[in-house]
TIPAKE-241625 format. One line per field, with one value per residue (C-alpha): x, y negated, z; residue number from 1; residue in three letters. Coordinates in steps of 0.1 Angstrom, whole numbers. Layout:
N
c1: X	...
c2: Y	...
c3: Z	...
k: NUM	...
r: ALA	...
END
This chain:
182
c1: -118	-130	-153	-180	-177	-182	-212	-227	-223	-241	-266	-298	-286	-275	-308	-328	-309	-312	-349	-353	-333	-353	-386	-374	-374	-412	-434	-437	-472	-463	-430	-447	-472	-445	-425	-453	-475	-459	-487	-476	-511	-519	-485	-475	-450	-431	-431	-419	-391	-380	-379	-361	-334	-329	-325	-301	-280	-279	-267	-240	-227	-221	-188	-207	-241	-270	-276	-311	-320	-305	-323	-356	-351	-341	-370	-396	-384	-379	-413	-429	-407	-412	-450	-446	-435	-398	-375	-349	-321	-345	-360	-326	-309	-318	-289	-264	-277	-262	-227	-230	-245	-217	-191	-207	-209	-176	-151	-133	-133	-119	-91	-83	-84	-68	-95	-100	-95	-125	-145	-137	-146	-179	-186	-180	-204	-230	-224	-232	-264	-273	-268	-291	-317	-315	-321	-351	-364	-362	-379	-407	-412	-412	-440	-459	-457	-467	-497	-507	-503	-525	-551	-552	-555	-583	-601	-599	-612	-641	-650	-649	-671	-696	-698	-703	-673	-654	-681	-683	-646	-646	-674	-655	-624	-645	-661	-626	-614	-645	-637	-601	-610	-637
c2: -1190	-1218	-1213	-1233	-1210	-1179	-1196	-1204	-1168	-1155	-1184	-1163	-1137	-1162	-1182	-1150	-1139	-1174	-1174	-1140	-1150	-1181	-1163	-1138	-1166	-1165	-1141	-1107	-1113	-1148	-1135	-1107	-1131	-1157	-1130	-1111	-1140	-1154	-1178	-1213	-1224	-1195	-1199	-1236	-1231	-1203	-1223	-1254	-1236	-1218	-1250	-1268	-1241	-1241	-1279	-1280	-1252	-1270	-1302	-1282	-1269	-1304	-1322	-1353	-1348	-1371	-1377	-1389	-1357	-1335	-1354	-1350	-1312	-1309	-1332	-1310	-1279	-1297	-1313	-1278	-1266	-1297	-1292	-1256	-1242	-1244	-1261	-1284	-1258	-1233	-1258	-1267	-1234	-1226	-1248	-1227	-1195	-1205	-1204	-1168	-1158	-1174	-1158	-1124	-1129	-1145	-1131	-1109	-1137	-1162	-1139	-1128	-1164	-1181	-1207	-1207	-1245	-1248	-1226	-1248	-1279	-1263	-1253	-1289	-1301	-1277	-1290	-1324	-1311	-1298	-1333	-1347	-1320	-1329	-1366	-1357	-1333	-1360	-1386	-1361	-1352	-1389	-1395	-1365	-1379	-1413	-1399	-1379	-1410	-1431	-1404	-1402	-1440	-1440	-1412	-1429	-1462	-1444	-1426	-1459	-1474	-1446	-1448	-1486	-1489	-1510	-1537	-1536	-1540	-1569	-1585	-1580	-1597	-1626	-1629	-1628	-1655	-1677	-1673	-1683	-1715	-1727
c3: -85	-62	-33	-51	-81	-58	-42	-76	-87	-56	-53	-56	-32	-6	-8	-5	26	40	35	51	82	86	83	109	134	133	152	134	120	107	94	74	59	50	33	15	3	-28	-38	-29	-23	0	17	16	45	28	-5	12	30	-2	-23	5	7	-30	-30	-1	-16	-50	-33	-14	-47	-60	-55	-44	-27	-30	7	1	-17	9	37	19	15	52	62	45	64	98	97	96	124	145	147	156	190	182	206	190	187	172	148	133	136	100	89	109	95	61	76	86	53	34	56	51	13	7	32	7	-19	6	16	-19	-34	-4	-2	36	36	12	35	65	46	35	71	82	55	69	104	90	76	111	125	99	107	144	137	116	142	169	147	140	177	186	161	174	210	198	180	211	233	210	209	247	249	224	241	275	260	243	276	295	269	271	308	306	329	305	304	342	345	321	341	373	358	346	381	397	373	382	419	414	395	420
k: 1	2	3	4	5	6	7	8	9	10	11	12	13	14	15	16	17	18	19	20	21	22	23	24	25	26	27	28	29	30	31	32	33	34	35	36	37	38	39	40	41	42	43	44	45	46	47	48	49	50	51	52	53	54	55	56	57	58	59	60	61	62	63	64	65	66	67	68	69	70	71	72	73	74	75	76	77	78	79	80	81	82	83	84	85	86	87	88	89	90	91	92	93	94	95	96	97	98	99	100	101	102	103	104	105	106	107	108	109	110	111	112	113	114	115	116	117	118	119	120	121	122	123	124	125	126	127	128	129	130	131	132	133	134	135	136	137	138	139	140	141	142	143	144	145	146	147	148	149	150	151	152	153	154	155	156	157	158	159	160	161	162	163	164	165	166	167	168	169	170	171	172	173	174	175	176	177	178	179	180	181	182
r: UNK	UNK	UNK	UNK	UNK	UNK	UNK	UNK	UNK	UNK	UNK	UNK	UNK	UNK	UNK	UNK	UNK	UNK	UNK	UNK	UNK	UNK	UNK	UNK	UNK	UNK	UNK	UNK	UNK	UNK	UNK	UNK	UNK	UNK	UNK	UNK	UNK	UNK	UNK	UNK	UNK	UNK	UNK	UNK	UNK	UNK	UNK	UNK	UNK	UNK	UNK	UNK	UNK	UNK	UNK	UNK	UNK	UNK	UNK	UNK	UNK	UNK	UNK	UNK	UNK	UNK	UNK	UNK	UNK	UNK	UNK	UNK	UNK	UNK	UNK	UNK	UNK	UNK	UNK	UNK	UNK	UNK	UNK	UNK	UNK	UNK	UNK	UNK	UNK	UNK	UNK	UNK	UNK	UNK	UNK	UNK	UNK	UNK	UNK	UNK	UNK	UNK	UNK	UNK	UNK	UNK	UNK	UNK	UNK	UNK	UNK	UNK	UNK	UNK	UNK	UNK	UNK	UNK	UNK	UNK	UNK	UNK	UNK	UNK	UNK	UNK	UNK	UNK	UNK	UNK	UNK	UNK	UNK	UNK	UNK	UNK	UNK	UNK	UNK	UNK	UNK	UNK	UNK	UNK	UNK	UNK	UNK	UNK	UNK	UNK	UNK	UNK	UNK	UNK	UNK	UNK	UNK	UNK	UNK	UNK	UNK	UNK	UNK	UNK	UNK	UNK	UNK	UNK	UNK	UNK	UNK	UNK	UNK	UNK	UNK	UNK	UNK	UNK	UNK	UNK	UNK	UNK
END
């Protein structure tokens, strides 16, 4: 039996454990809510994470992954974690959790079926997913900082307008220009 066959047989159990371990990275109250609330409208974060994990796992099971699909599933999860108070390593750690779960679930199968090479290849594939997650995380954080910077500029501009300092400053610049040309 191949490693992918063993993964397919245990798919639901692996995804469930993966979801649980990710949710455990949240504070206790949030974790409890994300685990207990099954309504996707009342718990969009939990639903998005769950769908993303299923999609990622489905792509891992394929011989040839659709990189765009995998990136989209990772993106949906990472976007959530990028706006929360996770540092980069915490935000993408959910990818590495899968490696431990697979080892726990399949150690006996790997030893019995002598497919350690397949396990190493799979773990390398998961490492690649982590790199994709990191790139996505950094892009999200850059966008967040860009938005915050633009908001600060807009707020400063509006404050200067309200205080009529902007018009005065523009008048001083015009006066200075007139002085230079005369």
